[in-house]
C-alpha positions as CSV (number, residue, x, y, z in Angstrom):
1,M,19.5,6.0,7.6
2,G,16.9,5.3,10.3
3,F,13.7,6.4,11.8
4,G,15.0,9.5,13.4
5,E,16.6,11.0,10.3
6,S,13.6,10.4,8.1
7,L,11.3,11.8,10.8
8,T,13.4,14.9,11.0
9,M,13.3,15.4,7.3
10,G,9.5,15.1,7.2
11,L,9.0,17.5,10.0
12,A,11.3,20.0,8.4
13,I,9.3,20.0,5.2
14,S,5.9,20.2,6.8
15,L,6.8,22.9,9.3
16,V,8.2,25.3,6.7
17,Q,5.6,24.9,4.0
18,D,3.8,28.1,4.7
19,I,7.2,30.0,5.0
20,G,8.2,28.5,1.7
21,E,5.0,29.7,0.0
22,T,5.8,33.2,1.3
23,V,9.4,33.2,0.2
24,F,8.8,31.6,-3.2
25,E,6.1,32.6,-5.7
26,G,3.2,30.3,-6.4
27,K,4.0,26.6,-6.1
28,T,7.8,26.9,-6.5
29,A,8.2,26.1,-2.8
30,F,6.7,22.7,-3.3
31,W,9.3,21.9,-6.0
32,V,12.1,23.2,-3.8
33,F,10.9,20.9,-1.0
34,A,10.6,18.0,-3.3
35,V,14.2,18.4,-4.5
36,L,15.5,18.7,-1.0
37,L,13.5,15.7,0.4
38,A,14.2,13.5,-2.6
39,T,17.9,14.2,-2.4
40,G,18.1,13.6,1.4
41,V,15.9,10.5,1.6
42,G,17.2,9.1,-1.8
43,L,20.8,9.4,-0.9
44,G,20.1,7.7,2.5
45,I,18.3,4.8,0.8
46,W,21.1,4.5,-1.8
47,R,23.6,4.2,1.0
48,M,21.5,1.5,2.6
49,E,21.2,-0.4,-0.8
50,I,25.0,-0.2,-1.3
51,A,25.5,-1.8,2.2
52,A,22.9,-4.4,1.4
53,Y,24.6,-5.1,-2.0
54,V,28.0,-5.4,-0.4
55,L,27.0,-7.6,2.5
56,G,24.4,-9.6,0.6
57,D,21.6,-8.7,3.1
58,P,18.1,-7.5,2.4
59,M,17.4,-3.8,2.8
60,R,14.8,-2.9,5.4
61,V,13.2,0.5,4.9
62,N,9.9,0.2,6.8
63,R,11.2,2.3,9.7
64,V,12.5,5.0,7.3
65,G,9.1,5.1,5.6
66,L,7.2,5.3,8.9
67,G,9.5,8.0,10.0
68,L,9.1,10.1,6.9
69,G,5.3,9.7,6.8
70,L,4.9,10.5,10.5
71,G,7.1,13.5,10.1
72,L,5.1,14.9,7.2
73,A,1.8,14.3,9.1
74,V,2.9,15.6,12.5
75,G,4.7,18.6,11.0
76,G,1.5,19.5,9.1
77,T,-0.6,19.6,12.2
78,V,1.7,22.0,14.1
79,S,2.5,24.2,11.1
80,P,1.8,27.9,11.7
81,A,-0.4,27.9,8.6
82,W,-3.3,26.3,10.5
83,P,-3.8,29.0,13.2
84,A,-3.7,31.6,10.5
85,S,-6.3,29.8,8.4
86,E,-8.6,29.4,11.4
87,D,-8.3,33.1,12.2
88,L,-9.3,33.8,8.6
89,L,-12.1,31.3,8.3
90,G,-13.4,31.5,11.8
91,R,-13.6,27.8,12.6
92,S,-11.5,24.8,13.5
93,S,-10.0,22.9,10.6
94,I,-9.6,19.6,12.5
95,G,-12.0,17.8,10.1
96,A,-9.7,18.5,7.2
97,I,-6.4,18.0,9.0
98,L,-7.0,14.4,10.1
99,P,-7.6,12.8,6.7
100,W,-4.9,15.1,5.3
101,C,-2.4,13.7,7.8
102,V,-3.3,10.2,6.8
103,L,-2.8,11.1,3.2
104,L,0.7,12.6,3.9
105,F,1.6,9.6,6.1
106,L,0.7,7.1,3.4
107,G,2.4,9.2,0.7
108,G,5.7,9.4,2.7
109,W,5.7,5.7,3.4
110,L,5.0,4.7,-0.2
111,F,7.7,7.1,-1.5
112,V,10.3,5.4,0.7
113,R,9.2,2.0,-0.4
114,W,9.3,3.0,-4.1
115,M,12.7,4.6,-3.7
116,A,14.0,1.4,-2.2
117,V,12.7,-0.6,-5.2
118,V,14.4,1.9,-7.5
119,A,17.7,1.7,-5.7
120,R,17.6,-2.1,-5.7
121,A,16.7,-2.3,-9.4
122,W,19.3,0.2,-10.6
123,M,22.1,-0.9,-8.2
124,P,23.6,-3.5,-10.7
125,V,23.4,-0.9,-13.4
126,A,25.3,1.6,-11.3
127,A,27.9,-1.0,-10.4
128,A,28.6,-1.7,-14.1
129,A,28.5,1.9,-15.3
130,R,31.6,4.0,-15.9
131,R,29.9,6.9,-14.1
132,P,27.8,5.4,-11.3
133,A,27.1,8.8,-9.9
134,L,25.1,9.6,-13.0
135,V,22.8,6.7,-12.4
136,V,22.2,7.7,-8.8
137,V,21.6,11.4,-9.8
138,T,19.1,10.3,-12.5
139,T,17.1,8.3,-10.0
140,L,17.1,11.2,-7.6
141,A,15.9,13.6,-10.3
142,V,13.0,11.2,-11.3
143,A,12.1,10.9,-7.6
144,A,12.1,14.7,-7.2
145,V,9.8,15.2,-10.1
146,L,7.3,12.6,-8.8
147,L,7.5,14.0,-5.3
148,G,7.0,17.5,-6.6
149,I,3.8,16.5,-8.4
150,W,2.7,14.8,-5.2
151,F,3.4,17.9,-3.1
152,V,1.6,20.2,-5.5
153,Y,-1.4,18.0,-5.2
154,A,-1.3,17.0,-1.5
155,L,0.2,19.8,0.6
156,P,-2.4,22.5,-0.1
157,L,-5.3,20.1,-0.1
158,A,-6.4,20.5,3.5
159,L,-6.4,24.3,3.4
160,I,-8.4,24.2,0.1
161,A,-10.9,21.9,1.6
162,G,-11.2,24.0,4.7
163,Q,-11.8,27.1,2.6
164,A,-14.4,25.3,0.4
165,Q,-16.3,24.0,3.5
166,A,-16.3,27.5,5.1
167,L,-17.2,29.5,2.1
168,L,-19.2,27.2,-0.2
169,F,-20.5,24.2,1.8
170,P,-21.0,25.4,5.4
171,G,-23.6,22.7,6.1
172,L,-21.4,19.7,5.1
173,P,-19.0,18.0,7.4
174,Q,-15.4,19.1,6.8
175,T,-14.1,15.6,6.4
176,S,-16.6,14.9,3.6
177,V,-15.7,18.1,1.9
178,F,-12.0,17.1,2.1
179,F,-12.6,13.8,0.3
180,V,-14.8,15.4,-2.3
181,E,-12.2,18.1,-2.9
182,A,-9.4,15.5,-3.1
183,V,-11.3,13.6,-5.8
184,V,-12.2,16.8,-7.7
185,V,-8.6,18.1,-7.8
186,L,-7.4,14.7,-8.9
187,I,-9.8,14.1,-11.7
188,T,-9.6,17.7,-13.0
189,A,-5.8,17.4,-13.4
190,P,-4.7,16.8,-17.1
191,E,-5.2,13.2,-18.1
192,A,-1.8,13.0,-19.8
193,L,0.0,14.1,-16.6
194,R,-1.9,11.5,-14.4
195,I,-1.1,8.7,-16.9
196,L,2.5,9.7,-17.3
197,T,3.0,10.0,-13.5
198,L,1.6,6.5,-12.7
199,L,3.4,4.9,-15.6
200,T,6.7,6.4,-14.5
201,I,6.2,5.1,-11.0
202,A,5.5,1.6,-12.4
203,V,7.9,1.5,-15.3
204,Y,11.0,3.3,-14.1
205,P,12.2,0.7,-11.6
206,L,11.3,-2.1,-14.0
207,V,13.6,-0.5,-16.7
208,G,16.5,-0.8,-14.3
209,T,15.5,-4.5,-13.7
210,V,15.6,-5.2,-17.4
211,L,18.9,-3.5,-17.9
212,A,20.4,-5.2,-14.9
213,R,19.4,-8.7,-16.3
214,R,21.1,-7.9,-19.6
215,L,24.4,-6.7,-18.2
216,P,27.4,-9.0,-18.8
217,S,28.7,-10.8,-15.7
218,R,31.8,-8.9,-14.3
219,P,33.5,-8.4,-11.0
220,A,32.1,-5.7,-8.8
221,P,34.0,-2.4,-8.9
222,S,36.4,-1.5,-6.1
223,W,34.1,1.2,-4.7
224,L,31.4,-1.4,-4.2
225,T,33.3,-4.1,-2.4
226,L,35.0,-4.7,0.9
227,D,38.7,-5.0,0.9
228,P,39.4,-7.8,1.5
229,L,36.2,-9.6,0.5
230,P,34.6,-11.7,3.2
231,P,34.5,-15.5,2.6
232,G,31.6,-16.5,0.5
233,W,30.7,-13.0,-0.5
234,R,28.1,-12.6,-3.3
235,S,26.1,-9.5,-4.3
236,A,22.4,-9.3,-3.8
237,S,20.5,-10.8,-6.6
238,P,18.6,-8.4,-8.9
239,L,14.8,-8.3,-9.0
240,P,13.2,-11.0,-11.0
241,G,12.0,-10.1,-14.5
242,E,8.3,-10.7,-14.8
243,G,7.4,-8.4,-17.6
244,G,6.3,-11.2,-20.0
245,T,3.8,-12.5,-17.4
246,A,2.3,-9.1,-16.8
247,I,1.9,-8.2,-20.5
248,R,0.5,-11.7,-21.3
249,S,-2.0,-11.4,-18.5
250,G,-3.1,-8.0,-19.6
251,L,-3.6,-9.1,-23.2
252,V,-5.5,-12.2,-22.2
253,V,-7.9,-10.4,-19.9
254,A,-8.4,-7.6,-22.5
255,C,-9.2,-10.1,-25.3
256,F,-11.8,-11.9,-23.1
257,A,-13.2,-8.5,-22.2
258,L,-13.5,-7.5,-25.8
259,L,-15.2,-10.8,-26.7
260,L,-17.7,-10.3,-23.9
261,A,-18.3,-6.7,-25.0
262,F,-18.9,-7.7,-28.6
263,A,-21.4,-10.2,-27.5
264,G,-23.1,-7.7,-25.2
265,F,-23.2,-5.0,-27.9
266,L,-24.5,-7.4,-30.6
267,V,-27.3,-8.8,-28.4
268,G,-28.3,-5.4,-27.1
269,L,-28.4,-3.8,-30.5
270,L,-30.5,-6.7,-32.0
271,T,-33.0,-6.9,-29.1
272,A,-33.3,-3.5,-27.4
273,R,-31.4,-1.3,-29.8
274,D,-32.2,2.2,-28.4
275,V,-32.2,1.6,-24.7
276,V,-29.5,-1.0,-24.3
277,A,-27.1,0.6,-26.9
278,S,-27.5,4.0,-25.3
279,F,-26.8,2.7,-21.8
280,M,-23.8,0.5,-22.8
281,R,-22.3,3.2,-25.0
282,F,-22.5,6.1,-22.6
283,Y,-22.6,4.6,-19.1
284,G,-21.6,0.9,-19.1
285,M,-18.5,1.2,-21.1
286,E,-16.6,3.2,-18.6
287,A,-17.4,0.8,-15.8
288,F,-16.6,-2.1,-18.0
289,D,-13.2,-0.7,-18.8
290,W,-12.4,0.1,-15.2
291,A,-13.5,-3.4,-14.1
292,T,-11.2,-4.9,-16.8
293,M,-8.2,-3.0,-15.6
294,A,-8.9,-3.6,-11.9
295,L,-9.3,-7.4,-12.6
296,T,-6.0,-7.4,-14.5
297,S,-4.3,-5.5,-11.6
298,V,-5.5,-8.1,-9.1
299,I,-4.4,-11.1,-11.2
300,V,-0.9,-9.7,-12.1
301,T,-0.3,-8.4,-8.5
302,A,-1.2,-11.7,-7.0
303,R,1.0,-13.7,-9.4
304,A,4.1,-11.5,-9.2
305,R,6.9,-12.6,-6.9
306,D,8.5,-9.2,-6.4
307,S,7.5,-5.6,-7.1
308,S,4.0,-6.9,-7.4
309,V,2.3,-3.5,-7.3
310,L,4.4,-2.1,-10.1
311,W,3.8,-5.2,-12.3
312,G,0.1,-4.9,-11.5
313,I,0.0,-1.3,-12.8
314,V,1.9,-2.4,-15.9
315,G,-0.5,-5.3,-16.6
316,A,-3.5,-3.1,-16.0
317,S,-2.1,-0.5,-18.4
318,V,-1.7,-3.0,-21.1
319,A,-5.2,-4.4,-20.6
320,G,-6.7,-0.9,-20.5
321,L,-4.9,0.3,-23.6
322,V,-6.2,-2.7,-25.6
323,V,-9.7,-2.7,-24.3
324,V,-10.2,1.1,-24.5
325,I,-9.1,1.2,-28.1
326,G,-10.6,-2.1,-29.1
327,E,-14.0,-1.4,-27.5
328,S,-14.8,1.4,-30.0
329,V,-13.9,-0.9,-32.9
330,V,-16.0,-3.7,-31.3
331,F,-19.0,-1.4,-30.8
332,H,-19.1,-0.1,-34.4
333,T,-18.5,-3.6,-35.7
334,A,-21.5,-4.9,-33.8
335,A,-23.5,-1.8,-34.8
336,G,-22.7,-2.5,-38.5
337,I,-23.7,-6.1,-38.2
338,A,-27.0,-5.2,-36.5
339,T,-27.7,-2.6,-39.1
340,V,-27.1,-5.1,-41.9
341,A,-29.3,-7.6,-40.1
342,Y,-32.1,-5.0,-40.1
343,G,-31.7,-4.7,-43.9
344,R,-30.0,-1.4,-44.0
345,S,-26.6,-0.2,-45.2
346,A,-23.7,-0.2,-42.7
347,M,-22.1,2.9,-44.3
348,P,-23.8,5.5,-42.0
349,V,-22.4,3.6,-39.0
350,L,-18.8,3.6,-40.4
351,S,-19.2,7.3,-41.3
352,S,-20.3,8.1,-37.8
353,A,-17.3,6.3,-36.4
354,V,-14.9,8.3,-38.5
355,R,-16.7,11.6,-37.8
356,D,-16.8,11.0,-34.0
357,S,-13.2,9.8,-33.7
358,P,-11.9,13.0,-32.1
359,M,-14.6,12.8,-29.4
360,Y,-13.7,9.1,-28.8
361,L,-10.0,9.9,-28.4
362,S,-10.8,12.4,-25.7
363,W,-13.1,10.0,-24.0
364,M,-10.6,7.1,-24.2
365,L,-7.8,9.2,-22.6
366,S,-10.1,10.1,-19.7
367,V,-11.2,6.6,-19.1
368,F,-7.7,5.2,-19.4
369,A,-6.4,7.8,-16.8
370,E,-9.2,6.9,-14.3
371,G,-8.7,3.2,-14.9
372,I,-5.0,3.4,-14.1
373,E,-5.7,5.3,-10.9
374,L,-8.2,2.7,-9.9
375,A,-5.9,-0.2,-10.9
376,S,-3.1,1.4,-8.8
377,L,-5.3,1.5,-5.7
378,V,-6.4,-2.1,-6.4
379,A,-2.8,-3.3,-6.7
380,L,-1.9,-1.7,-3.4
381,V,-4.8,-3.4,-1.7
382,T,-4.1,-6.7,-3.3
383,A,-0.5,-6.6,-2.3
384,A,-1.4,-5.7,1.3
385,V,-3.9,-8.6,1.7
386,D,-1.8,-11.2,-0.2
387,P,-0.9,-14.0,2.3
388,R,2.2,-14.8,0.3
389,R,3.6,-11.4,1.2
390,L,4.2,-12.5,4.8
391,R,6.4,-15.4,3.5
392,R,8.3,-13.1,1.0
393,T,9.1,-10.5,3.6
394,P,12.3,-11.2,5.5
395,A,12.2,-11.2,9.3
396,P,13.4,-7.9,10.9
């Protein structure tokens, strides 16, 4: 599979999106597109991975990713949906199309890169399985679900932003409205769906890595080898397992963050009880949690040798889970100590913690979802600017 095939697939999906919305009811078209695209691109990448596994060569998918991203972006600009929307709204929608094309391009490229990591991680499992096709089909199904969620979010975004700018915010630039609309649609999605999606993206390839490292050593099956085998043949090595490093880094950063939070809470409650406690409790805690997860993402991503973005998300998730849950305990512990220091009983503080626990659960879920999203973005940026990445990437 090369640039031309992936470009054609991306163009086909973008060009028929408005037709699909007419044929299928609601957002069903997006899921149909996701299944078709995940199957086509995924099978192509699996064929490339099988070839890389047999020949012992690295798999190069950058051209495939660029082709798919370019196809989605270019197809969106020439889709018949835009002239129809401009006739309806009475103005050009170029301000929404340009950032939307960038979003589709990056999404297509990242999907191909992720699918390549999935195929490489699960390749040894498929080679050892009695039904290797089941392993392949499962990876394609997971990819279709994730791609369907992405399409439901991204494909109608430009049209929604254009309508919002024309009908609600006529005085604002269309590009600004697009970015605002993108953030609003993202943060108003269910927190559980956002968390589950990002964790699936990060954890699913790593599950294949863990299973591959636990498989017993055995000869490759006949369908996966050349006959006869070339001299010196050896299969491609599996991805390195770095789960312990990511988890330890997340726990260490979270523990230091909780110690710092406890000290800050205690000093604030003893010195400027009303002002400082109110600020830290309702405004500073969210930023503190996000900063903890982002810092963990940077550390784990920079230390990982392979699949660095995925490990960065995992490490940030561990740190976020510990710090978001532990922060409430730390705050009420500090509040109880400060109350006792002022000569009063700590029981009202404990009772308040129990009474407000449902509210804290909702707040913690929201903060955790936003923190994972920020950590994912930070991991991508860290991996992009990491100078070691140039040495890890094989020459084309």
